C-alpha positions as CSV (number, residue, x, y, z in Angstrom):
1,M,93.5,100.1,68.1
2,E,89.7,100.1,68.1
3,E,89.8,96.5,67.0
4,E,92.1,95.6,69.8
5,D,89.9,97.4,72.3
6,G,86.9,95.5,71.0
7,T,88.8,92.2,71.3
8,W,89.6,92.6,75.0
9,V,86.1,93.7,75.8
10,L,84.7,90.6,74.2
11,A,87.1,88.5,76.2
12,L,86.0,90.3,79.3
13,E,82.3,89.7,78.6
14,A,83.0,86.0,78.1
15,A,85.0,85.8,81.3
16,L,82.3,87.5,83.3
17,H,79.7,85.2,81.8
18,E,81.7,82.2,82.9
19,G,82.1,83.5,86.5
20,A,85.8,84.4,86.3
21,E,87.5,85.5,89.5
22,D,88.9,89.0,90.1
23,C,92.5,88.0,89.1
24,E,91.3,86.9,85.7
25,I,89.4,90.1,85.2
26,V,92.5,92.1,86.0
27,A,94.6,90.1,83.6
28,I,92.2,90.9,80.8
29,T,91.6,94.6,81.4
30,R,95.2,95.4,82.3
31,G,94.1,98.5,84.1
32,R,92.1,99.9,81.3
33,P,88.7,101.6,81.9
34,L,85.7,100.4,79.9
35,P,85.1,102.1,76.5
36,E,82.4,104.8,76.8
37,E,79.8,102.8,74.7
38,H,80.1,99.8,77.1
39,R,80.1,102.0,80.2
40,A,76.8,103.6,79.1
41,Q,75.3,100.1,79.2
42,A,76.3,99.9,82.9
43,I,76.0,96.1,83.1
44,L,79.7,95.5,82.5
45,A,80.9,98.0,85.1
46,Q,78.4,96.5,87.5
47,Q,79.8,93.0,86.9
48,I,83.4,94.1,87.2
49,W,82.9,96.0,90.4
50,A,80.9,93.2,92.0
51,T,83.5,90.6,91.0
52,C,86.5,92.6,92.1
53,L,84.9,93.8,95.4
54,A,82.5,91.2,96.5
55,G,83.2,88.0,94.6
56,G,82.7,85.0,96.9
57,R,81.8,87.0,100.0
58,V,78.7,86.4,102.1
59,N,76.0,88.9,101.7
60,N,73.9,89.5,104.9
61,F,71.6,92.1,103.4
62,S,68.8,89.5,103.4
63,Q,69.0,89.6,107.2
64,F,67.8,93.2,107.3
65,D,64.7,93.5,109.5
66,E,63.2,96.4,107.5
67,I,62.7,98.4,110.7
68,F,63.8,102.0,110.2
69,D,64.3,103.1,113.7
70,L,67.8,104.7,113.8
71,P,68.1,107.8,116.0
72,E,69.1,109.7,112.8
73,Q,66.5,108.0,110.6
74,S,64.9,111.3,109.4
75,L,68.4,112.6,108.4
76,V,69.0,109.3,106.5
77,R,65.7,109.6,104.6
78,S,66.4,113.3,103.8
79,D,69.9,112.5,102.4
80,C,68.5,109.6,100.4
81,T,65.8,111.8,98.9
82,L,68.3,114.5,97.9
83,L,70.6,111.8,96.4
84,V,67.8,110.3,94.2
85,D,66.8,113.7,93.0
86,K,70.3,113.9,91.4
87,L,69.7,110.8,89.4
88,G,66.7,112.3,87.5
89,N,64.5,109.2,87.8
90,E,60.8,109.2,87.0
91,E,58.6,110.1,89.9
92,E,57.2,106.6,90.2
93,D,60.7,105.2,90.5
94,K,62.0,107.6,93.1
95,I,60.1,106.1,96.0
96,S,61.5,102.6,95.4
97,V,65.1,103.9,94.9
98,V,64.9,106.0,98.1
99,S,63.6,103.0,100.0
100,E,66.4,100.9,98.6
101,V,69.2,103.3,99.5
102,E,67.7,104.0,102.9
103,S,67.6,100.2,103.5
104,V,71.3,99.9,102.6
105,F,72.4,102.8,105.0
106,T,70.1,101.6,107.8
107,H,71.2,98.0,107.7
108,Y,74.9,99.0,107.5
109,C,74.6,101.3,110.6
110,K,72.7,98.6,112.5
111,S,75.1,95.7,111.7
112,R,78.1,97.9,112.5
113,H,76.6,99.7,115.5
114,L,77.3,103.1,113.9
115,R,75.7,106.5,114.1
116,Y,74.7,107.9,110.7
117,D,76.5,111.0,109.7
118,T,76.1,112.9,106.5
119,T,79.8,113.9,106.5
120,R,80.8,110.3,106.0
121,R,79.9,110.9,102.3
122,W,78.1,107.6,101.9
123,A,75.6,109.3,99.5
124,D,78.5,110.2,97.2
125,I,79.9,106.6,97.3
126,I,76.6,104.9,96.5
127,L,75.7,107.3,93.6
128,P,77.9,105.6,91.0
129,L,76.6,102.2,92.2
130,L,73.0,103.3,91.6
131,A,74.0,104.6,88.2
132,C,75.2,101.0,87.4
133,R,71.6,99.8,88.3
134,M,72.8,97.1,90.7
135,P,70.2,94.9,92.3
136,P,69.7,95.6,96.0
137,D,71.8,92.7,97.3
138,H,74.8,93.5,95.0
139,L,74.3,97.2,95.8
140,Y,74.7,96.6,99.6
141,L,77.6,94.2,99.3
142,T,79.6,96.5,96.9
143,F,78.9,99.5,99.1
144,E,80.0,97.6,102.2
145,Q,83.2,96.4,100.5
146,I,84.2,99.9,99.3
147,L,83.8,101.2,102.8
148,E,85.8,98.4,104.4
149,K,88.5,98.0,101.7
150,F,89.1,101.5,100.4
151,V,88.0,104.0,103.0
152,P,90.0,104.3,106.2
153,R,88.3,103.6,109.5
154,E,89.3,107.0,110.7
155,T,89.1,110.0,108.4
156,G,88.5,112.9,110.7
157,T,90.9,115.8,111.5
158,G,94.3,114.4,112.5
159,A,93.6,110.9,111.3
160,P,96.7,108.8,110.5
161,V,95.9,108.5,106.8
162,Y,96.5,112.3,106.3
163,H,99.9,112.2,108.1
164,L,100.9,109.4,105.7
165,L,99.8,111.5,102.7
166,R,102.0,114.3,104.0
167,L,104.9,112.0,104.3
168,L,104.4,110.7,100.8
169,L,104.3,114.2,99.4
170,L,107.4,115.1,101.5
171,Y,109.2,112.0,100.0
172,H,108.5,112.9,96.4
173,D,108.1,116.7,96.4
174,P,109.6,118.2,99.6
175,E,109.4,121.7,98.2
176,L,105.6,121.5,97.7
177,S,105.2,119.8,101.1
178,T,107.3,122.5,102.8
179,F,105.2,125.2,101.1
180,L,102.0,123.7,102.5
181,D,103.6,123.3,105.9
182,S,104.7,127.0,105.9
183,H,101.0,128.0,105.4
184,K,99.9,125.5,108.1
185,I,98.0,123.5,105.6
186,T,97.8,119.8,106.3
187,P,96.1,117.2,104.1
188,D,93.1,116.9,106.5
189,T,92.2,120.5,105.6
190,F,91.6,119.7,101.9
191,A,91.6,116.0,101.2
192,V,88.9,114.7,103.6
193,S,86.3,114.6,100.8
194,W,88.8,112.9,98.5
195,V,89.5,110.1,101.0
196,R,86.0,109.6,102.4
197,S,84.3,109.3,99.0
198,V,87.2,107.8,97.0
199,F,87.0,110.9,94.9
200,S,83.3,110.5,94.0
201,S,82.3,113.7,95.7
202,V,84.8,115.9,93.8
203,V,84.8,114.6,90.2
204,S,82.0,114.0,87.7
205,L,79.9,110.8,87.7
206,D,81.4,109.7,84.3
207,A,84.9,110.4,85.5
208,V,84.5,108.6,88.8
209,T,83.0,105.6,87.0
210,A,86.0,105.3,84.7
211,L,88.3,105.9,87.7
212,W,86.7,103.1,89.7
213,D,86.9,100.7,86.8
214,I,90.7,100.8,87.3
215,Y,90.8,101.6,91.0
216,F,88.9,98.5,92.2
217,Q,91.1,96.3,90.1
218,E,94.2,97.6,91.9
219,R,92.9,96.0,95.1
220,D,95.2,98.4,97.0
221,P,93.7,100.5,99.8
222,F,96.6,102.9,99.8
223,F,96.1,103.7,96.1
224,V,93.9,106.6,97.1
225,L,97.0,108.3,98.6
226,F,99.0,108.0,95.4
227,L,96.0,109.4,93.4
228,A,96.0,112.3,95.9
229,L,99.7,112.7,95.4
230,V,99.3,112.9,91.6
231,V,96.7,115.6,92.0
232,L,99.0,117.7,94.2
233,V,102.2,117.1,92.1
234,N,100.4,117.9,88.8
235,A,99.1,121.1,90.3
236,R,102.3,122.1,92.0
237,E,103.0,125.2,89.9
238,Q,99.5,126.5,90.4
239,I,99.8,125.8,94.2
240,L,103.2,127.4,94.5
241,G,101.8,130.4,92.7
242,L,99.4,130.9,95.5
243,K,102.1,132.1,97.9
244,A,100.6,135.5,98.4
245,E,97.0,134.1,99.0
246,E,95.4,133.7,102.3
247,R,95.4,130.2,103.9
248,T,91.7,129.7,103.4
249,A,91.9,130.6,99.7
250,I,94.7,128.0,99.2
251,I,92.7,125.3,101.0
252,N,89.6,126.1,98.9
253,T,91.7,125.8,95.7
254,L,93.2,122.5,96.8
255,T,89.9,121.0,97.8
256,V,88.4,121.4,94.3
257,T,91.6,120.6,92.3
258,P,90.5,117.1,91.3
259,A,87.3,118.5,89.8
260,A,89.1,119.0,86.5
261,L,89.5,115.3,86.0
262,T,87.6,114.0,83.0
263,V,86.7,110.5,81.9
264,H,89.5,110.6,79.3
265,D,92.1,111.4,82.1
266,A,91.3,108.4,84.3
267,Q,93.8,105.9,82.7
268,D,96.6,108.4,82.8
269,F,95.7,109.5,86.3
270,C,96.0,105.9,87.5
271,S,99.1,105.3,85.5
272,L,100.9,108.2,87.2
273,A,99.7,106.9,90.6
274,R,101.3,103.5,89.8
275,Y,104.5,105.3,88.8
276,Y,104.8,106.9,92.2
277,M,103.7,103.8,94.0
278,L,106.5,101.7,92.4
279,R,109.0,104.4,93.5
280,T,108.0,104.5,97.1
281,P,109.3,102.3,100.0
282,T,106.7,99.8,101.1
283,T,107.5,99.6,104.9
284,F,104.6,102.0,105.7
285,R,102.2,99.6,104.1
286,E,103.2,96.6,106.3
287,T,103.2,98.8,109.4
288,W,99.9,100.6,108.8
289,Q,97.5,98.7,106.7
290,S,95.8,96.7,109.4
291,E,95.7,99.8,111.7
292,I,94.1,102.2,109.1
293,Y,91.9,100.0,106.9
294,G,89.6,97.1,107.5
295,S,86.2,96.4,109.0
296,V,84.6,99.0,111.3
297,Y,84.0,96.1,113.7
298,L,87.5,96.9,114.8
299,G,86.3,100.1,116.5
300,D,84.6,103.4,116.1
301,V,85.4,106.8,117.6
302,E,82.5,108.9,118.8
303,G,82.2,112.1,116.9
304,S,85.1,111.3,114.6
305,G,83.1,111.6,111.5
306,G,85.1,108.7,110.2
307,G,85.2,107.1,106.9
308,G,84.1,103.5,106.7
309,G,83.0,103.6,110.3
310,G,84.8,106.5,111.8
311,G,86.8,104.8,114.3
312,G,89.8,102.7,115.0
313,S,90.1,103.6,118.7
314,G,93.2,101.4,118.7
315,V,94.9,103.0,115.7
316,R,98.6,103.4,116.3
317,R,100.0,106.8,115.8
318,E,103.7,106.1,115.6
319,V,106.2,105.7,112.8
320,G,109.3,103.9,114.0
321,D,110.1,105.6,117.4
322,L,108.4,108.9,116.7
323,P,104.7,109.9,116.9
324,L,103.2,109.9,113.4
325,P,102.5,113.6,113.3
326,Q,106.2,114.3,114.2
327,A,107.7,111.7,111.8
328,L,110.5,113.5,109.8
329,C,110.1,111.2,106.8
330,L,109.0,107.8,105.6
331,P,110.5,104.9,107.5
332,V,112.3,101.9,105.9
333,S,112.6,98.6,107.6
334,S,115.8,96.6,107.7
335,Q,114.0,93.8,105.8
336,E,113.2,96.2,103.0
337,I,116.8,97.5,102.9
338,L,118.2,94.0,102.5
339,T,115.5,92.9,100.0
340,S,116.3,95.9,97.8
341,L,120.0,95.0,97.6
342,H,120.5,92.8,94.6
343,D,122.7,93.3,91.5
344,P,120.7,95.0,88.8
345,Q,122.6,92.9,86.2
346,D,120.7,89.8,87.6
347,D,117.7,90.9,85.6
348,P,118.7,92.8,82.5
349,H,115.0,93.3,81.5
350,E,114.1,95.1,84.7
351,D,113.8,98.9,84.6
352,P,116.1,100.1,87.4
353,Q,113.5,102.8,88.1
354,D,110.8,100.2,88.8
355,Q,112.3,99.2,92.1
356,V,113.3,101.2,95.1
357,R,117.0,100.9,95.7
358,F,118.7,102.8,98.4
359,F,121.9,104.8,98.7
360,L,122.5,103.9,102.3
361,I,124.1,106.6,104.5
362,D,125.4,105.4,107.9
363,C,125.3,108.4,110.2
364,R,126.7,106.8,113.3
365,P,130.0,108.1,114.8
366,A,133.2,106.8,113.1
367,E,134.1,104.5,116.0
368,Q,130.7,102.7,115.7
369,Y,130.9,102.6,111.9
370,N,134.3,101.1,112.0
371,A,133.1,98.4,114.4
372,G,130.7,97.0,111.8
373,H,128.6,98.2,108.9
374,L,126.9,97.1,105.7
375,P,129.5,96.8,102.9
376,N,127.5,99.2,100.7
377,A,126.9,101.8,103.4
378,F,128.6,105.2,103.0
379,H,129.6,107.0,106.2
380,L,128.6,110.4,107.3
381,D,129.2,111.3,110.9
382,A,126.0,113.3,111.8
383,G,127.7,114.9,114.8
384,L,129.8,116.9,112.4
385,M,126.8,119.0,111.5
386,L,127.1,121.1,114.7
387,Q,130.7,120.5,115.7
388,Q,132.4,121.0,112.4
389,P,129.9,122.4,109.9
390,A,132.4,123.1,107.1
391,S,133.7,119.5,107.3
392,F,130.2,118.2,107.3
393,Q,129.3,120.2,104.2
394,T,132.3,118.9,102.4
395,A,131.4,115.4,103.3
396,V,127.8,115.8,102.1
397,Q,129.2,117.2,98.8
398,G,131.4,114.1,98.5
399,L,128.5,111.8,99.3
400,F,126.3,113.2,96.5
401,L,129.3,112.9,94.1
402,A,129.8,109.3,95.2
403,Q,126.1,108.6,94.6
404,R,126.2,110.1,91.1
405,Q,129.3,108.0,90.2
406,A,127.7,104.9,91.7
407,L,124.6,105.3,89.6
408,T,126.6,105.9,86.5
409,T,128.7,102.8,87.0
410,K,125.7,100.8,88.2
411,T,127.4,99.9,91.5
412,P,125.4,97.2,93.3
413,G,123.6,98.3,96.4
414,C,123.5,101.9,95.4
415,G,120.3,103.6,94.2
416,H,118.5,107.0,93.8
417,H,116.7,106.7,97.2
418,L,118.6,108.1,100.2
419,C,118.2,106.1,103.4
420,L,119.8,107.5,106.5
421,M,120.8,105.1,109.3
422,G,121.5,105.8,112.9
423,S,122.3,103.6,115.8
424,G,118.7,102.8,116.7
425,D,118.9,104.7,120.0
426,M,116.8,107.9,120.2
427,D,119.2,109.8,122.3
428,Q,122.2,108.9,120.1
429,D,120.3,109.6,116.9
430,Q,119.2,113.1,117.6
431,Y,121.9,114.4,115.2
432,V,120.7,111.9,112.5
433,H,117.3,113.5,112.6
434,M,118.8,116.9,112.2
435,V,120.8,115.7,109.2
436,C,117.6,114.3,107.7
437,A,115.8,117.6,108.3
438,S,118.6,119.5,106.7
439,F,118.4,117.4,103.5
440,L,114.6,118.0,103.3
441,Q,115.1,121.7,103.9
442,R,117.2,121.7,100.8
443,Y,114.3,120.0,98.9
444,T,116.2,116.7,98.5
445,S,113.6,114.2,97.4
446,L,113.5,110.4,98.1
447,V,114.9,110.7,101.7
448,S,114.0,108.1,104.3
449,L,115.1,106.9,107.7
450,A,116.2,103.3,108.5
451,Q,113.6,102.0,111.0
452,G,115.3,100.8,114.2
453,G,118.7,101.9,112.9
454,Y,121.8,99.7,112.8
455,K,120.5,97.8,115.8
456,A,117.5,96.4,113.9
457,L,119.7,95.6,110.9
458,H,122.3,93.9,113.2
459,D,119.5,91.8,114.8
460,L,118.1,90.7,111.4
461,L,121.6,89.5,110.3
462,S,122.5,88.1,113.7
463,G,122.9,84.6,112.4
464,N,125.4,85.6,109.7
465,L,127.2,88.7,110.9
466,A,130.7,87.7,109.8
467,E,129.7,87.3,106.1
468,S,127.1,90.1,106.0
469,L,128.9,93.0,107.6
470,S,132.2,94.7,106.9
471,E,134.9,95.2,109.6
472,H,132.6,93.7,112.2
473,D,134.3,93.6,115.6
474,P,132.0,92.0,118.3
475,A,134.3,93.3,121.0
476,V,133.6,96.9,120.1
477,C,130.2,96.7,118.3
478,L,127.6,98.3,120.5
479,A,124.8,96.2,119.0
480,C,126.7,93.0,119.9
481,R,127.2,94.2,123.5
482,A,123.5,95.0,123.8
483,T,122.3,91.7,122.3
484,P,123.3,88.1,123.5
485,T,125.3,86.2,121.0
486,P,123.2,83.6,119.1
487,G,123.9,80.1,120.4
488,L,125.2,81.2,123.8
489,D,121.8,82.0,125.3
490,H,119.0,79.9,124.0
491,Q,116.5,81.7,126.2
492,H,116.8,84.7,124.0
493,P,116.2,83.9,120.3
494,T,117.5,86.4,117.8
495,P,114.9,88.8,116.4
496,A,115.5,87.4,112.9
497,L,114.0,84.1,113.9
498,S,111.7,85.0,116.8
499,L,109.6,82.3,118.4
500,N,106.6,84.5,117.6
501,Q,107.1,84.3,113.9
502,S,105.3,81.8,111.7
503,D,107.1,78.9,110.1
504,S,106.9,80.6,106.7
505,E,108.4,83.8,108.0
506,A,111.2,81.9,109.8
507,A,111.9,80.1,106.5
508,Q,112.1,83.4,104.7
509,G,114.4,85.0,107.2
510,P,117.5,82.8,106.6
511,S,117.0,82.9,102.8
512,L,117.1,86.7,102.9
513,V,120.2,86.7,105.0
514,T,121.9,84.1,102.9
515,R,121.0,85.9,99.7
516,F,122.4,89.1,101.1
517,S,125.5,87.4,102.4
518,S,126.2,86.0,99.0
519,L,126.2,89.5,97.6
520,S,128.4,91.0,100.3
521,S,131.7,90.2,98.6
522,L,130.4,91.9,95.4
523,F,129.3,94.9,97.4
524,R,132.7,95.1,99.1
525,A,134.6,94.9,95.8
526,R,132.5,97.5,93.9
527,S,131.8,99.9,96.8
528,T,135.5,100.1,98.0
529,E,136.4,101.9,94.9
530,M,133.6,104.4,95.4
531,K,134.5,104.9,99.0
532,T,138.1,105.5,98.1
533,K,137.1,108.3,95.7
534,L,134.9,109.7,98.4
535,V,137.7,109.8,101.0
536,D,140.0,111.4,98.3
537,Y,137.3,114.1,97.7
538,I,136.9,114.8,101.4
539,T,140.6,114.9,102.3
540,N,141.4,116.9,99.1
541,P,138.2,118.5,97.7
542,G,140.1,120.9,95.5
543,A,142.1,118.3,93.6
544,E,141.1,117.3,90.1
545,G,139.4,114.0,89.9
546,G,138.9,113.8,93.6
547,G,142.6,113.8,94.5
548,A,143.6,110.7,92.6
549,G,147.2,109.9,92.8
550,C,147.7,111.8,96.0
551,S,148.8,110.2,99.2
552,H,146.3,110.6,102.1
553,D,145.5,109.0,105.4
554,H,142.3,107.3,104.3
555,R,139.9,107.4,107.2
556,H,136.3,108.5,108.0
557,I,135.6,111.9,109.2
558,S,134.8,111.9,112.9
559,S,133.1,114.3,115.2
560,L,136.3,114.1,117.3
561,D,138.3,115.7,114.5
562,R,139.6,119.3,114.9
563,G,141.5,121.6,112.6
564,R,141.2,123.8,109.5
565,L,141.3,121.2,106.8
566,Y,138.1,122.6,105.1
567,R,138.6,126.3,104.9
568,N,137.4,128.2,101.8
569,Q,134.9,125.5,100.9
570,T,131.5,126.7,99.5
571,D,128.7,126.0,102.0
572,I,125.9,123.8,100.9
573,F,123.8,125.1,103.8
574,S,124.6,127.2,106.9
575,I,123.9,126.5,110.5
576,G,122.3,129.9,110.9
577,D,122.9,133.6,111.0
578,V,122.9,133.7,114.8
579,C,126.1,131.7,115.2
580,E,128.6,132.3,112.4
581,D,131.7,132.0,114.6
582,E,133.4,128.7,113.8
583,E,135.3,128.7,117.0
584,G,132.1,128.9,119.0
585,L,130.6,126.0,117.0
586,E,133.6,123.9,117.6
587,E,133.5,124.5,121.3
588,K,133.4,121.2,123.2
589,R,129.8,119.9,123.6
590,V,129.1,118.7,127.1
591,A,125.5,117.3,126.6
592,S,122.4,117.8,124.5
593,F,118.7,117.2,125.1
594,L,115.8,116.8,122.8
595,C,113.0,119.1,123.9
596,Q,110.3,121.5,122.8
597,H,110.5,125.3,123.0
598,V,107.4,126.8,124.5
599,S,106.6,130.3,123.2
600,E,104.7,133.0,125.0
601,S,101.6,132.0,123.2
602,G,101.9,128.4,124.3
603,S,102.9,126.9,120.9
604,M,105.7,124.4,121.0
605,T,108.5,123.8,118.5
606,R,110.8,120.7,118.5
607,C,114.4,121.6,119.0
608,Q,117.6,120.5,120.8
609,L,119.2,122.2,123.9
610,V,122.9,121.9,123.5
611,V,125.2,122.5,126.6
612,T,128.8,123.5,125.8
613,M,131.6,124.5,128.1
614,E,130.5,128.1,128.1
615,H,127.2,128.4,126.3
616,L,123.6,127.2,126.1
617,L,122.5,126.7,122.4
618,V,119.0,126.2,121.0
619,V,119.3,124.3,117.8
620,M,116.3,123.6,115.5
621,E,115.7,120.3,113.6
622,D,117.0,121.8,110.4
623,G,120.4,122.7,112.1
624,R,119.8,126.4,112.7
625,V,121.2,127.8,115.9
626,V,118.5,130.2,116.9
627,T,119.7,131.1,120.4
628,R,123.2,131.2,121.9
629,R,123.5,132.3,125.5
630,S,126.4,132.4,127.9
631,L,126.0,130.2,130.9
632,S,127.1,133.1,133.0
633,S,123.9,134.9,132.1
634,V,121.7,132.2,133.7
635,V,120.5,133.7,136.9
636,K,117.6,131.3,137.7
637,I,116.3,127.9,136.7
638,T,112.7,127.1,137.8
639,S,110.1,124.4,137.3
640,K,106.5,123.7,138.5
641,K,105.6,120.9,140.9
642,K,102.7,119.7,138.7
643,H,104.8,119.9,135.5
644,P,108.4,119.1,136.5
645,D,109.4,118.7,132.8
646,L,108.5,122.4,132.1
647,I,111.7,124.3,132.8
648,T,112.1,128.0,132.7
649,F,115.6,129.6,132.2
650,K,115.8,133.2,133.3
651,F,118.7,135.3,132.0
652,G,120.2,138.6,133.2
653,H,122.9,139.9,135.5
654,T,123.4,140.7,139.2
655,T,123.0,144.3,140.3
656,E,125.5,146.1,142.6
657,D,123.4,145.3,145.6
658,G,123.6,141.6,144.7
659,Q,120.0,141.2,143.4
660,P,119.4,139.4,140.1
661,E,117.9,141.5,137.3
662,I,116.0,139.4,134.8
663,T,116.3,140.6,131.2
664,D,115.0,137.6,129.2
665,M,113.7,134.1,129.6
666,D,113.2,130.9,127.7
667,R,110.8,128.0,128.5
668,F,111.3,124.4,127.4
669,L,109.5,121.1,127.8
670,I,112.3,118.6,128.4
671,P,111.6,114.9,128.8
672,R,114.9,114.4,130.7
673,A,114.5,117.7,132.7
674,G,116.2,116.5,135.9
675,E,119.3,115.3,134.0
676,A,119.4,118.5,131.9
677,T,119.2,121.0,134.8
678,K,121.8,119.0,136.7
679,V,124.3,119.2,133.8
680,I,123.6,122.9,133.2
681,K,124.0,123.7,136.9
682,E,127.2,121.8,137.2
683,Q,128.6,123.5,134.2
684,I,127.7,126.9,135.6
685,L,129.4,126.1,138.8
686,K,132.5,124.9,136.9
687,Q,132.6,128.2,135.0
688,M,132.2,130.2,138.2
689,E,135.1,128.3,139.8
690,A,137.3,128.8,136.8
691,T,136.5,132.6,136.9
692,L,137.3,132.8,140.6
693,S,140.6,130.9,140.2
């Protein structure tokens, strides 16, 4: 092994001497850090970093005017002096090194129009570069490229990069993510130093040098998030064991967790990060890379204490149709769903774990599903969760059974990753989000939501719907009715081949659709058997083998179904202790509205206000019914002129003298407040009329 190591290092030295490009360097090192004896010489690490980060790029450090007149110049000089003291240089060398570092920081601030801020952790980033004894021009260019390639433009509290880290943790370890959420611990409370310094502020100099040998060859700005994910997942038992500790103590423990990393751990650390990276949907990269990373010329936020340059005033804060902080889970684009659908037998050498493949769950109502769906999509009517919880639980059990069997038989189009698909309309998909939340509450990993729902998928396949979808009926399909038929209206090109796309993207679109269409017949043949077993299980869950050999009316469960077909089934999860009466839960729903409950302290919690024939229900995202009030107990509904969406419901009864006596109240922030109050008032009047008659 030592001889082999020596061989690749010799090849690396030769390649660097000949001026090889970064891709050639990566091909030689294959993600290995330099051996310790070569790292001690520093010259190889210096050459690798300079080639991977700054090869072929223009260096403007020669344009520095050598005028040190920043408003924060005294702070810059003080930080540089403290930094050089850590290096242990001879006294005669310290002055020149301080001047060199101060020049780098000053020129970067001037060229980017930034304010210097110690909390940016620039001193921690430049320390390993100084240890490599880089010449000043290489030092500046490498420092610049680290900030603009690997440090987000915004790294302060609430920055998008931390919300993405939380979503990644939720995807791979929902139990650990839920634990942190329950203690109100978000990644920006413990991972700021990790992200701002690319771990250089929290691990030893030797360890960060070995880590950067591999890190910079990855050329992936999001790699830091997967490294952070590995830190958390590897320490999960220790973290979960802190349940009784105070929030501050948990945060302090988390902050220093990477400090245990040694130079010998670097390769395994990065290998584990690659493992999780390969098993994560990539849609978030395409959506967010340009918004989170890149030159600080794109913007700076005053007082943000950002990373490369703080800012990104134009940074988007949405995932799909939800604000990023409120995103339930990782989004997956229709493009990625279709790309992942190929027969694993096409490449017998491919490890099935090395590509994300989805078990697609279509959560639309049965009538929409039956009007068109992907041939590999399994149906689960999300509306059943509230209206027929026992039926819903049985259907979920059947779905997981079908997934296990599909994985065992290597059914095409079925994988380990669960992707829930709604219609693509926020109002219609409120139940889908609740189903997603219930899966995560049960610590189900690898759960995602189809971005844009069925509508986005339908648009992508619009040129080849007949071959791509099963049971597609344009006369009933809601997506067809909302989108002009291709070829009939040339003023509205289909989203799959938008006029705004490049020629290369347009060429790629049809090839993807054609490739998927060619697999549709295979999906239909192989998935029909699995769906038949699923229906057998749902209609006769107690039968051995899923009810094989029994005669049933094979159809999908619908939210319109009623009856007692699923009595005596073991619950996977319950709706909540407040509402255990099945009759009450099966009461006809009149309307429902997404809203936020406002507590007495002013804190807000996302929920849903459900209006039935006789009751007003408050349902949390995880499906728990936390409040169930009779409509007859509503004595007053009020709002404020300045805040018409802030609605207060006052409950009580009427005294003998005809005066209302208030016994309780609830306050909600309802985006569709006018419609909600109108429906509730109408339902109260109907109930009063029914009582009088």
